[in-house]
RODO-2510 file (C-alpha; in nm, 4 decimals, decimal comma):
residues 574
     n   res          X          Y          Z
     1     x     3,1456    -1,3299    -0,7519
     2     x     3,0711    -1,3024    -1,1236
     3     x     3,2774    -1,5859    -1,2707
     4     x     3,1646    -1,5773    -1,6316
     5     x     2,9709    -1,3438    -1,8595
     6     x     2,8545    -1,4663    -2,2020
     7     x     2,6922    -1,2402    -2,4595
     8     x     2,5325    -1,3540    -2,7866
     9     x     2,3943    -1,1296    -3,0604
    10     x     2,3634    -0,8142    -2,8522
    11     x     2,3720    -0,5104    -3,0856
    12     x     2,7158    -0,5488    -3,2516
    13     x     2,8444    -0,8310    -3,0307
    14     x     2,8039    -1,1640    -3,2085
    15     x     2,9717    -1,3609    -2,9327
    16     x     3,1713    -1,2604    -2,6253
    17     x     3,2799    -1,4708    -2,3326
    18     x     3,4552    -1,3150    -2,0331
    19     x     3,6073    -1,5312    -1,7607
    20     x     3,6487    -1,2881    -1,4721
    21     x     3,8942    -1,2857    -1,1835
    22     x     3,8103    -1,2343    -0,8142
    23     x     3,9940    -0,8980    -0,7905
    24     x     4,0004    -0,5945    -1,0212
    25     x     3,8832    -0,6604    -1,3766
    26     x     3,9027    -0,3795    -1,6321
    27     x     3,7469    -0,3385    -1,9743
    28     x     3,8997    -0,0940    -2,2209
    29     x     3,8476     0,0084    -2,5797
    30     x     3,8347     0,2982    -2,8196
    31     x     3,5478     0,5431    -2,7922
    32     x     3,2578     0,3949    -2,9865
    33     x     3,4016     0,0439    -2,9773
    34     x     3,1120    -0,0762    -2,7621
    35     x     3,2263    -0,0657    -2,4004
    36     x     2,8789     0,0469    -2,3023
    37     x     2,7388    -0,2730    -2,4517
    38     x     2,8935    -0,4660    -2,1655
    39     x     2,7266    -0,2304    -1,9216
    40     x     2,3985    -0,2816    -2,1068
    41     x     2,4385    -0,6577    -2,0900
    42     x     2,4843    -0,6479    -1,7145
    43     x     2,1984    -0,4002    -1,6870
    44     x     1,9677    -0,6522    -1,8568
    45     x     2,0475    -0,9062    -1,5877
    46     x     1,9718    -0,6436    -1,3264
    47     x     1,6242    -0,5775    -1,4635
    48     x     1,6721    -0,3113    -1,7319
    49     x     1,4089    -0,3024    -2,0064
    50     x     1,4858    -0,5445    -2,2890
    51     x     1,4170    -0,3626    -2,6153
    52     x     1,4085    -0,5304    -2,9535
    53     x     1,6636    -0,2800    -3,0850
    54     x     1,9278    -0,4608    -2,8745
    55     x     1,9084    -0,7699    -3,0971
    56     x     2,2004    -0,7822    -3,3432
    57     x     2,0979    -0,7200    -3,7057
    58     x     2,0312    -1,0517    -3,8765
    59     x     1,9838    -1,2413    -3,5491
    60     x     1,6576    -1,3670    -3,4061
    61     x     1,7392    -1,3135    -3,0440
    62     x     1,9972    -1,1663    -2,8058
    63     x     2,1124    -1,3616    -2,5018
    64     x     2,3083    -1,2565    -2,1931
    65     x     2,4199    -1,5266    -1,9498
    66     x     2,6135    -1,5049    -1,6257
    67     x     2,7469    -1,7553    -1,3761
    68     x     2,8061    -1,6548    -1,0135
    69     x     3,0131    -1,8596    -0,7729
    70     x     3,0378    -1,8708    -0,3947
    71     x     3,2562    -2,0961    -0,1837
    72     x     3,0851    -2,4204    -0,0831
    73     x     2,7765    -2,3410    -0,2922
    74     x     2,6436    -2,4555    -0,6259
    75     x     2,7027    -2,2013    -0,9055
    76     x     2,4140    -1,9642    -0,9791
    77     x     2,3278    -1,9294    -1,3479
    78     x     2,1093    -1,6414    -1,4682
    79     x     2,0144    -1,5334    -1,8192
    80     x     1,8094    -1,2777    -2,0080
    81     x     1,6876    -1,3344    -2,3626
    82     x     1,5360    -1,0772    -2,6000
    83     x     1,3438    -1,2249    -2,8912
    84     x     1,2900    -1,0221    -3,2053
    85     x     0,9205    -0,9520    -3,2375
    86     x     0,8479    -1,1181    -2,9049
    87     x     0,8793    -1,0708    -2,5323
    88     x     1,2002    -1,0918    -2,3363
    89     x     1,2515    -1,3869    -2,1045
    90     x     1,4564    -1,4365    -1,7918
    91     x     1,6040    -1,7598    -1,6597
    92     x     1,7186    -1,8655    -1,3152
    93     x     1,9286    -2,1823    -1,3067
    94     x     1,7836    -2,2841    -1,6409
    95     x     1,4198    -2,2341    -1,5373
    96     x     1,2033    -1,9633    -1,6925
    97     x     1,1595    -1,6837    -1,4406
    98     x     1,0882    -1,3108    -1,4413
    99     x     1,3310    -1,0234    -1,4831
   100     x     1,2232    -0,8978    -1,1396
   101     x     1,2982    -1,2348    -0,9791
   102     x     1,6454    -1,2466    -1,1380
   103     x     1,7158    -0,8895    -1,0279
   104     x     1,6046    -0,9729    -0,6725
   105     x     1,8314    -1,2788    -0,6679
   106     x     2,1305    -1,0695    -0,7750
   107     x     2,0574    -0,7798    -0,5413
   108     x     2,2880    -0,9084    -0,2673
   109     x     2,5558    -1,0158    -0,5156
   110     x     2,6003    -0,7250    -0,7589
   111     x     2,6013    -0,3464    -0,7365
   112     x     2,6205    -0,1455    -1,0596
   113     x     2,7552     0,2112    -1,0441
   114     x     2,7393     0,4221    -1,3561
   115     x     2,6418     0,7723    -1,4574
   116     x     2,2889     0,7071    -1,3342
   117     x     2,4177     0,6197    -0,9887
   118     x     2,6046     0,9512    -0,9746
   119     x     2,2824     1,1282    -1,0658
   120     x     2,1005     0,9465    -0,7878
   121     x     2,3753     1,0507    -0,5474
   122     x     2,2591     1,4118    -0,5881
   123     x     1,9061     1,3307    -0,4757
   124     x     1,8406     1,4236    -0,1136
   125     x     1,6385     1,1066    -0,0566
   126     x     1,9360     0,8974    -0,1680
   127     x     2,1680     1,0937     0,0592
   128     x     1,9424     1,0115     0,3534
   129     x     1,9519     0,6443     0,2555
   130     x     2,3302     0,6515     0,2372
   131     x     2,3604     0,8047     0,5826
   132     x     2,1307     0,5351     0,7236
   133     x     2,3231     0,2617     0,5433
   134     x     2,6542     0,3911     0,6797
   135     x     2,5469     0,2762     1,0260
   136     x     2,3054     0,0018     0,9325
   137     x     2,3481    -0,2009     1,2509
   138     x     2,2590     0,1001     1,4665
   139     x     2,0142     0,2902     1,2475
   140     x     1,8507    -0,0071     1,0726
   141     x     1,6566    -0,1367     1,3767
   142     x     1,5536     0,2180     1,4715
   143     x     1,4323     0,2827     1,1166
   144     x     1,2330    -0,0430     1,1196
   145     x     1,0830     0,0474     1,4568
   146     x     0,9918     0,3927     1,3305
   147     x     0,8437     0,2627     1,0030
   148     x     0,6140     0,0307     1,1965
   149     x     0,5096     0,3052     1,4402
   150     x     0,4518     0,5579     1,1620
   151     x     0,2456     0,3127     0,9579
   152     x     0,0335     0,2388     1,2652
   153     x    -0,0183     0,6100     1,3322
   154     x    -0,1180     0,6690     0,9712
   155     x    -0,3722     0,3879     0,9958
   156     x    -0,5197     0,5361     1,3145
   157     x    -0,5290     0,8775     1,1520
   158     x    -0,7181     0,7435     0,8512
   159     x    -0,9688     0,5681     1,0771
   160     x    -1,0297     0,8888     1,2716
   161     x    -1,0611     1,0955     0,9555
   162     x    -1,3141     0,8484     0,8165
   163     x    -1,5199     0,8679     1,1364
   164     x    -1,5152     1,2452     1,1299
   165     x    -1,6014     1,2565     0,7638
   166     x    -1,9186     1,0697     0,8519
   167     x    -2,0173     1,3042     1,1358
   168     x    -2,2362     1,5279     0,9188
   169     x    -2,4172     1,2349     0,7621
   170     x    -2,4550     1,0723     1,1022
   171     x    -2,6108     1,3830     1,2566
   172     x    -2,8548     1,4197     0,9695
   173     x    -2,9533     1,0548     0,9959
   174     x    -2,9943     1,0831     1,3726
   175     x    -3,2228     1,3850     1,3360
   176     x    -3,4410     1,2038     1,0848
   177     x    -3,4599     0,8826     1,2865
   178     x    -3,5427     1,0657     1,6088
   179     x    -3,8205     1,2575     1,4322
   180     x    -3,9645     0,9359     1,2901
   181     x    -3,9544     0,7554     1,6238
   182     x    -4,1149     1,0519     1,8011
   183     x    -4,3880     1,0683     1,5396
   184     x    -4,4673     0,6979     1,5659
   185     x    -4,4464     0,6982     1,9454
   186     x    -4,6814     0,9981     1,9592
   187     x    -4,9359     0,7999     1,7567
   188     x    -4,8743     0,4939     1,9806
   189     x    -4,9991     0,2316     1,7357
   190     x    -5,0690    -0,1143     1,8744
   191     x    -5,0207    -0,4432     1,6932
   192     x    -5,3424    -0,5316     1,5075
   193     x    -5,5018    -0,1974     1,5914
   194     x    -5,5585    -0,1002     1,2290
   195     x    -5,7487    -0,4242     1,1654
   196     x    -5,9687    -0,3713     1,4730
   197     x    -6,0398    -0,0120     1,3762
   198     x    -6,1261    -0,1156     1,0229
   199     x    -6,3850    -0,3603     1,1578
   200     x    -6,5296    -0,1069     1,4044
   201     x    -6,5361     0,1620     1,1389
   202     x    -6,7336    -0,0665     0,9102
   203     x    -6,9737    -0,1503     1,1945
   204     x    -7,0327     0,2129     1,2851
   205     x    -7,0863     0,2978     0,9233
   206     x    -7,4031     0,0740     0,9233
   207     x    -7,4886     0,1230     1,2907
   208     x    -7,8552     0,2329     1,2420
   209     x    -7,9326    -0,0503     1,0050
   210     x    -7,7655    -0,2994     1,2363
   211     x    -7,9470    -0,1630     1,5425
   212     x    -8,2823    -0,1884     1,3651
   213     x    -8,2206    -0,5485     1,2672
   214     x    -8,0948    -0,6550     1,6089
   215     x    -8,3738    -0,4831     1,8102
   216     x    -8,6364    -0,6389     1,5840
   217     x    -8,4776    -0,9784     1,6419
   218     x    -8,4856    -0,9159     2,0168
   219     x    -8,8547    -0,8302     2,0039
   220     x    -8,9284    -1,1500     1,8167
   221     x    -8,7389    -1,3519     2,0752
   222     x    -8,8480    -1,1602     2,3846
   223     x    -9,0939    -1,3160     2,6234
   224     x    -9,2328    -0,9700     2,6726
   225     x    -9,3521    -0,9734     2,3137
   226     x    -9,6835    -1,1448     2,2650
   227     x    -9,6232    -1,4568     2,0688
   228     x    -9,2481    -1,4231     2,1126
   229     x    -9,0385    -1,7062     1,9835
   230     x    -8,8787    -1,7762     2,3199
   231     x    -9,2163    -1,8117     2,4959
   232     x    -9,3356    -2,0408     2,2181
   233     x    -9,0287    -2,2606     2,2572
   234     x    -9,0794    -2,2814     2,6303
   235     x    -9,4478    -2,3801     2,5924
   236     x    -9,3555    -2,6376     2,3247
   237     x    -9,0792    -2,7699     2,5509
   238     x    -9,3281    -2,8144     2,8420
   239     x    -9,5954    -2,9791     2,6321
   240     x    -9,3616    -3,2261     2,4583
   241     x    -9,2014    -3,3039     2,7910
   242     x    -9,5400    -3,4014     2,9349
   243     x    -9,6103    -3,6141     2,6279
   244     x    -9,2704    -3,7843     2,6552
   245     x    -9,3642    -3,8904     3,0090
   246     x    -9,6508    -4,0887     2,8573
   247     x    -9,4620    -4,1990     2,5402
   248     x    -9,0882    -4,2425     2,5765
   249     x    -9,0337    -4,2178     2,2035
   250     x    -9,0827    -3,8389     2,2318
   251     x    -8,8061    -3,8004     2,4869
   252     x    -8,5416    -3,7107     2,2274
   253     x    -8,7685    -3,4436     2,0793
   254     x    -8,8298    -3,2990     2,4227
   255     x    -8,4542    -3,2775     2,4815
   256     x    -8,3959    -3,1037     2,1494
   257     x    -8,6652    -2,8456     2,2315
   258     x    -8,4979    -2,7893     2,5663
   259     x    -8,1656    -2,7273     2,3922
   260     x    -8,3260    -2,4898     2,1455
   261     x    -8,4842    -2,2966     2,4284
   262     x    -8,1421    -2,2615     2,5994
   263     x    -7,9736    -2,1515     2,2746
   264     x    -8,2497    -1,8935     2,2158
   265     x    -8,1965    -1,7515     2,5643
   266     x    -7,8167    -1,7249     2,5008
   267     x    -7,8771    -1,5565     2,1646
   268     x    -8,1139    -1,3118     2,3290
   269     x    -7,8552    -1,2240     2,5959
   270     x    -7,5804    -1,1771     2,3324
   271     x    -7,7992    -0,9448     2,1267
   272     x    -7,8794    -0,7367     2,4352
   273     x    -7,5050    -0,7068     2,5165
   274     x    -7,4324    -0,5990     2,1586
   275     x    -7,7012    -0,3325     2,1735
   276     x    -7,5680    -0,2036     2,5045
   277     x    -7,2093    -0,1841     2,3718
   278     x    -7,2979    -0,0257     2,0394
   279     x    -7,1925     0,3400     2,0555
   280     x    -7,3799     0,5297     1,7930
   281     x    -7,2657     0,8632     1,9314
   282     x    -7,1408     1,0774     1,6356
   283     x    -6,8443     1,1959     1,8432
   284     x    -6,7270     0,8369     1,8933
   285     x    -6,7733     0,7619     1,5269
   286     x    -6,5673     1,0696     1,4363
   287     x    -6,2935     0,9630     1,6804
   288     x    -6,2726     0,6187     1,5196
   289     x    -6,2502     0,7762     1,1737
   290     x    -5,9741     1,0140     1,2843
   291     x    -5,7734     0,7353     1,4474
   292     x    -5,8169     0,5120     1,1441
   293     x    -5,7061     0,7905     0,9069
   294     x    -5,4035     0,8739     1,1245
   295     x    -5,2803     0,5154     1,1199
   296     x    -5,3382     0,4869     0,7460
   297     x    -5,1355     0,8055     0,6906
   298     x    -4,8435     0,6727     0,8971
   299     x    -4,8504     0,3389     0,7143
   300     x    -4,8342     0,5154     0,3789
   301     x    -4,5544     0,7468     0,4958
   302     x    -4,3357     0,4668     0,6211
   303     x    -4,4387     0,2299     0,3444
   304     x    -4,5671    -0,0486     0,5668
   305     x    -4,8807    -0,2599     0,5326
   306     x    -4,9925    -0,2897     0,8935
   307     x    -4,9591    -0,1526     1,2438
   308     x    -4,7458    -0,4547     1,3277
   309     x    -4,4927    -0,3407     1,0649
   310     x    -4,5190     0,0200     1,1840
   311     x    -4,4289    -0,0861     1,5378
   312     x    -4,1394    -0,2937     1,4014
   313     x    -4,0171     0,0051     1,1951
   314     x    -3,9995     0,2201     1,5069
   315     x    -3,8038    -0,0487     1,6933
   316     x    -3,5528    -0,0781     1,4082
   317     x    -3,5112     0,3007     1,4078
   318     x    -3,4444     0,2972     1,7847
   319     x    -3,1715     0,0344     1,7344
   320     x    -3,0108     0,2429     1,4585
   321     x    -3,0196     0,5501     1,6826
   322     x    -2,8359     0,3523     1,9497
   323     x    -2,5720     0,2479     1,6946
   324     x    -2,5186     0,6042     1,5735
   325     x    -2,5017     0,7412     1,9247
   326     x    -2,2388     0,4806     2,0100
   327     x    -2,0335     0,6127     1,7160
   328     x    -1,9678     0,9218     1,9254
   329     x    -1,7960     0,6948     2,1746
   330     x    -1,6128     0,5270     1,8845
   331     x    -1,4800     0,8658     1,7752
   332     x    -1,3533     0,9373     2,1238
   333     x    -1,1805     0,5988     2,1303
   334     x    -1,0361     0,6555     1,7811
   335     x    -0,9071     0,9977     1,8863
   336     x    -0,7336     0,8460     2,1863
   337     x    -0,5912     0,5618     1,9757
   338     x    -0,4541     0,8062     1,7184
   339     x    -0,3032     1,0263     1,9896
   340     x    -0,1240     0,7257     2,1389
   341     x    -0,0017     0,6019     1,8003
   342     x     0,1065     0,9524     1,7026
   343     x     0,3082     0,9887     2,0220
   344     x     0,4727     0,6502     1,9627
   345     x     0,5667     0,7539     1,6083
   346     x     0,7079     1,0846     1,7283
   347     x     0,9143     0,9129     1,9986
   348     x     1,0465     0,6606     1,7461
   349     x     1,1311     0,9483     1,5107
   350     x     1,3191     1,1239     1,7927
   351     x     1,5307     0,8138     1,8552
   352     x     1,5980     0,7783     1,4821
   353     x     1,6921     1,1456     1,4504
   354     x     1,9301     1,1213     1,7444
   355     x     2,1054     0,8222     1,5850
   356     x     2,1355     1,0061     1,2530
   357     x     2,2713     1,3188     1,4191
   358     x     2,5328     1,1097     1,6003
   359     x     2,6283     0,9193     1,2835
   360     x     2,6533     1,2226     1,0537
   361     x     2,9957     1,3512     1,1714
   362     x     3,1394     0,9995     1,1848
   363     x     3,0216     0,9274     0,8315
   364     x     3,1515     1,2644     0,7099
   365     x     3,4933     1,2016     0,8632
   366     x     3,5297     0,8627     0,6943
   367     x     3,4187     0,9983     0,3553
   368     x     3,6568     1,2927     0,3893
   369     x     3,9415     1,0497     0,4562
   370     x     3,8439     0,8496     0,1469
   371     x     3,8307     1,1648    -0,0669
   372     x     4,1799     1,2676     0,0432
   373     x     4,3038     0,9208    -0,0479
   374     x     4,1676     0,9920    -0,3971
   375     x     4,4056     1,2841    -0,4553
   376     x     4,1828     1,5503    -0,3010
   377     x     4,4028     1,6553    -0,0067
   378     x     4,1888     1,9551     0,0872
   379     x     3,8499     1,7943     0,0455
   380     x     3,5931     1,8513     0,3140
   381     x     3,2709     1,6573     0,3374
   382     x     2,9895     1,7467     0,5772
   383     x     2,6598     1,5706     0,6382
   384     x     2,3875     1,8166     0,7365
   385     x     2,0896     1,6726     0,9234
   386     x     1,7907     1,9027     0,9736
   387     x     1,4324     1,8578     1,0877
   388     x     1,1765     1,8710     0,8104
   389     x     0,9269     2,1571     0,8260
   390     x     0,5668     2,0518     0,9029
   391     x     0,3430     2,0216     0,6014
   392     x    -0,0114     2,1482     0,6037
   393     x    -0,2722     1,8769     0,6272
   394     x    -0,6404     1,9465     0,7074
   395     x    -0,6887     1,6005     0,8543
   396     x    -0,3967     1,6496     1,0904
   397     x    -0,5149     1,9944     1,1909
   398     x    -0,8570     1,8540     1,2679
   399     x    -0,7098     1,5667     1,4617
   400     x    -0,5120     1,8101     1,6726
   401     x    -0,7816     2,0720     1,7280
   402     x    -0,7806     2,2473     2,0662
   403     x    -0,4496     2,0882     2,1676
   404     x    -0,2194     2,2782     2,3983
   405     x     0,1275     2,2373     2,5435
   406     x     0,3058     1,9057     2,4904
   407     x     0,0162     1,7611     2,2911
   408     x     0,0324     2,0513     2,0444
   409     x     0,4098     2,0098     2,0114
   410     x     0,3595     1,6401     1,9538
   411     x     0,1050     1,7125     1,6810
   412     x     0,3348     1,9659     1,5115
   413     x     0,6221     1,7172     1,5117
   414     x     0,4005     1,4454     1,3702
   415     x     0,2935     1,6766     1,0872
   416     x     0,6573     1,6910     0,9748
   417     x     0,7022     1,3136     0,9560
   418     x     0,7048     1,0976     0,6463
   419     x     0,7983     0,7374     0,5770
   420     x     1,1679     0,8166     0,6352
   421     x     1,1290     1,0002     0,9641
   422     x     1,1577     1,3630     1,0638
   423     x     1,4892     1,4439     0,8968
   424     x     1,6275     1,5917     0,5787
   425     x     1,9876     1,5073     0,4946
   426     x     2,2143     1,6907     0,2548
   427     x     2,5790     1,6313     0,1653
   428     x     2,7982     1,9413     0,1664
   429     x     3,1325     1,9484    -0,0117
   430     x     3,4356     2,1615    -0,0750
   431     x     3,7394     2,0532    -0,2759
   432     x     3,9582     2,3568    -0,2163
   433     x     4,1036     2,5240     0,0944
   434     x     3,9285     2,8424     0,2033
   435     x     3,6133     2,7589     0,0083
   436     x     3,3078     2,7046     0,2281
   437     x     3,1264     2,3767     0,1944
   438     x     2,8160     2,3921    -0,0219
   439     x     2,5643     2,1332    -0,1382
   440     x     2,7369     1,8560    -0,3328
   441     x     2,4861     1,8949    -0,6163
   442     x     2,5925     2,2566    -0,6648
   443     x     2,9677     2,2385    -0,6289
   444     x     3,1145     1,9092    -0,7517
   445     x     3,2557     1,8789    -1,1028
   446     x     3,2178     1,5543    -1,2993
   447     x     3,5493     1,4170    -1,1757
   448     x     3,4889     1,5308    -0,8195
   449     x     3,1447     1,3775    -0,8251
   450     x     3,2889     1,0473    -0,9481
   451     x     3,5378     1,0402    -0,6659
   452     x     3,2762     1,1482    -0,4127
   453     x     3,0559     0,8640    -0,5282
   454     x     3,3387     0,6130    -0,4967
   455     x     3,4370     0,7474    -0,1539
   456     x     3,0804     0,7342    -0,0255
   457     x     3,0131     0,3930    -0,1708
   458     x     3,3422     0,2696    -0,0286
   459     x     3,2220     0,3741     0,3127
   460     x     2,8663     0,2518     0,2795
   461     x     2,8764    -0,0641     0,0755
   462     x     3,2184    -0,1597    -0,0550
   463     x     3,3270    -0,4749     0,1169
   464     x     3,0326    -0,6324     0,2936
   465     x     2,6984    -0,6020     0,1248
   466     x     2,7712    -0,7359    -0,2253
   467     x     3,0324    -0,9595    -0,3860
   468     x     3,0722    -0,7792    -0,7189
   469     x     3,0960    -0,4062    -0,7875
   470     x     3,0635    -0,2831    -1,1440
   471     x     3,1816     0,0700    -1,2289
   472     x     3,0999     0,2436    -1,5538
   473     x     3,2287     0,5996    -1,6135
   474     x     3,3575     0,6296    -1,2565
   475     x     3,6704     0,7905    -1,4055
   476     x     3,4844     1,0674    -1,5921
   477     x     3,6757     1,3935    -1,5705
   478     x     3,9761     1,2356    -1,3972
   479     x     4,3376     1,2154    -1,5059
   480     x     4,6974     1,2367    -1,3901
   481     x     4,7742     1,1839    -1,0233
   482     x     4,4064     1,1591    -0,9419
   483     x     4,3702     0,8679    -1,1825
   484     x     4,6545     0,6839    -1,0118
   485     x     4,4962     0,7444    -0,6709
   486     x     4,1652     0,6132    -0,8023
   487     x     4,3391     0,3043    -0,9395
   488     x     4,5024     0,2413    -0,6037
   489     x     4,1693     0,2787    -0,4245
   490     x     3,9956     0,0401    -0,6615
   491     x     4,2773    -0,2118    -0,6253
   492     x     4,2593    -0,1828    -0,2484
   493     x     3,8847    -0,2482    -0,2421
   494     x     3,9292    -0,5317    -0,4938
   495     x     4,1326    -0,7247    -0,2378
   496     x     3,8104    -0,8265    -0,0676
   497     x     3,5429    -0,7503    -0,3304
   498     x     3,5405    -0,8311    -0,6990
   499     x     3,5382    -0,5165    -0,9155
   500     x     3,4607    -0,4830    -1,2849
   501     x     3,5546    -0,1393    -1,4144
   502     x     3,4891    -0,0029    -1,7637
   503     x     3,7547     0,2663    -1,7994
   504     x     3,9599     0,4791    -2,0384
   505     x     4,2408     0,5518    -1,7914
   506     x     4,5703     0,3582    -1,8219
   507     x     4,6513     0,4432    -1,4613
   508     x     4,3513     0,2358    -1,3505
   509     x     4,4164    -0,0415    -1,6038
   510     x     4,7654    -0,0893    -1,4655
   511     x     4,6209    -0,2108    -1,1354
   512     x     4,3961    -0,4744    -1,2940
   513     x     4,4370    -0,8431    -1,2277
   514     x     4,2483    -0,9206    -1,5475
   515     x     4,2173    -0,7005    -1,8534
   516     x     3,9697    -0,7238    -2,1413
   517     x     3,9821    -0,5097    -2,4533
   518     x     3,6846    -0,4432    -2,6749
   519     x     3,7186    -0,3303    -3,0344
   520     x     3,5045    -0,2802    -3,3397
   521     x     3,6003    -0,4851    -3,6456
   522     x     3,4684    -0,3932    -3,9905
   523     x     3,4534    -0,6359    -4,2833
   524     x     3,4432    -0,4207    -4,5957
   525     x     3,3835    -0,7168    -4,8255
   526     x     3,0902    -0,8469    -4,6266
   527     x     2,9838    -0,4932    -4,5361
   528     x     2,9458    -0,5902    -4,1708
   529     x     3,0710    -0,4508    -3,8431
   530     x     3,1152    -0,6507    -3,5259
   531     x     3,2360    -0,5821    -3,1756
   532     x     3,4922    -0,8263    -3,0358
   533     x     3,5962    -0,8719    -2,6723
   534     x     3,9262    -1,0403    -2,5946
   535     x     4,1410    -1,0959    -2,2905
   536     x     4,4642    -0,8939    -2,2901
   537     x     4,7800    -1,0405    -2,1329
   538     x     5,1560    -0,9976    -2,1349
   539     x     5,2939    -0,8001    -2,4290
   540     x     4,9486    -0,7319    -2,5634
   541     x     4,8642    -0,5549    -2,2412
   542     x     5,1579    -0,3190    -2,2867
   543     x     5,0394    -0,2501    -2,6404
   544     x     4,6887    -0,1702    -2,5170
   545     x     4,8281     0,0683    -2,2558
   546     x     5,0302     0,2434    -2,5293
   547     x     4,7108     0,2866    -2,7280
   548     x     4,5398     0,4328    -2,4250
   549     x     4,8341     0,6708    -2,3792
   550     x     4,7752     0,7915    -2,7351
   551     x     5,0898     0,6397    -2,8861
   552     x     5,1829     0,3627    -3,1254
   553     x     5,2805     0,0256    -2,9747
   554     x     5,6388     0,0668    -3,0982
   555     x     5,6777     0,4133    -2,9442
   556     x     5,9675     0,3630    -2,6999
   557     x     5,8617     0,6424    -2,4648
   558     x     5,5049     0,5168    -2,4558
   559     x     5,6207     0,1601    -2,3921
   560     x     5,8439     0,2768    -2,1099
   561     x     5,5563     0,4722    -1,9610
   562     x     5,3211     0,1741    -1,9894
   563     x     5,5738    -0,0613    -1,8307
   564     x     5,6354     0,1958    -1,5576
   565     x     5,2627     0,2103    -1,4813
   566     x     5,2446    -0,1663    -1,4565
   567     x     5,5507    -0,1861    -1,2331
   568     x     5,4294     0,0933    -1,0045
   569     x     5,0897    -0,0737    -0,9722
   570     x     5,2573    -0,4054    -0,8939
   571     x     5,4647    -0,2464    -0,6212
   572     x     5,1657    -0,0577    -0,4768
   573     x     4,9520    -0,3693    -0,4507
   574     x     5,2311    -0,5941    -0,3318
***
């Protein structure tokens, strides 16, 4: 519970220290005295924006501190500081923190209900949340299961959409790659072929000159040619060999001549082979030129330097074609995965919807009972749960193309889902007999809306989820018997949950266990105005009630009325 609230230099509050009780605490004061400042102070702890305008004139900083206590636990101290001309700071147990971290720490300790909360109550999304929260143990696990299934289905849907978005690009790339591979395969280049063709092309280009040179060389070597070099070598070899038989010193010369003769014979044979293989046919030369030009054209087109690279380019293209063709199988797998995830999400949504439909009348009955306890004897409260209409979505339509039967129904249901499921929830209300229920946002007056909010929050959260409930303007538009009923309800809830209520109703104040009054004090001499908060007890409490009743403290009738309110509240709460 909130044990202590300390405020320094916040707008008109120089210093205020409130020691709060476990039950019902009320804060009262004249209109304009600054009751809303206390709400602002608490709002700062709960993450509201800290504006420099909140710093009291003449002060350098505003500070709001709070201490929360739980049995058998160390006290929790939180604070929020706004520095003039600087940034606001938050503190958690004396350590600098962030406003978000402080708000998160207090989330399971404090709930603040003011005019803004009533506005939120009219939002259909909030009404759905309240229905779910009213049966948290039953609906909570189903909602978590659905959220996981829906998120998985959305992920599968995005994957499939991305694959399909790439289909056009993939087909264009496949067409290009297949054309390139076919073109290269039709040419059938071989590794090193361009180098061989370049050499042959150069040889054919000078074929006549080469043939003339080689045939002349053959004639000079040939034994058929008179005085041919080969015959001369053979004669010289024979003669030197005979001389070496007589003079051994010539033996090495004889051997060298023998080797030269053998080399000349080999050279002659090689030249004859070359002449036989040389194709000087113009048709062959043209074929070599055409082949050479074709390979050069392909190399330029595919920006490679050799036939080796051209062959490698074709192989890389074949591998890419295989990858793209496998993407068709990937799309089929992604379609199946999305269909399975979509079905799981739809089934989870069905279970969630069934739980909501079952909870709606139970929740409505409890809220109706609460409303009648708040002096609305004819109040009727209905919770309408309807399926959301499917929304148009091209990706979903594509994903469900050509579906029939159950699959088509499944797709249509999925198209209606969002992060909260398949349902839309709306609260219907009627305060008077014979008047049909209509949407709460259209029918409830300010006072009725305040009571509806209290009744709903009593059902959903009062008692278990937080330790401290803070109400600001919950009594708007309420008076008379209704005010007394509201006071009784607040006092009843305060038996197990601390309540802090900023109110202008004496009927509610009478039920308080601790009462604080806030007033504005002006110092004409110093030309200053300050807001003061003080605890009200005993006789002073009667005087404050008289003020709230619109009478002077010494007005006997007002005093009797105030004392009567206190006595009645004491009897009602035991």
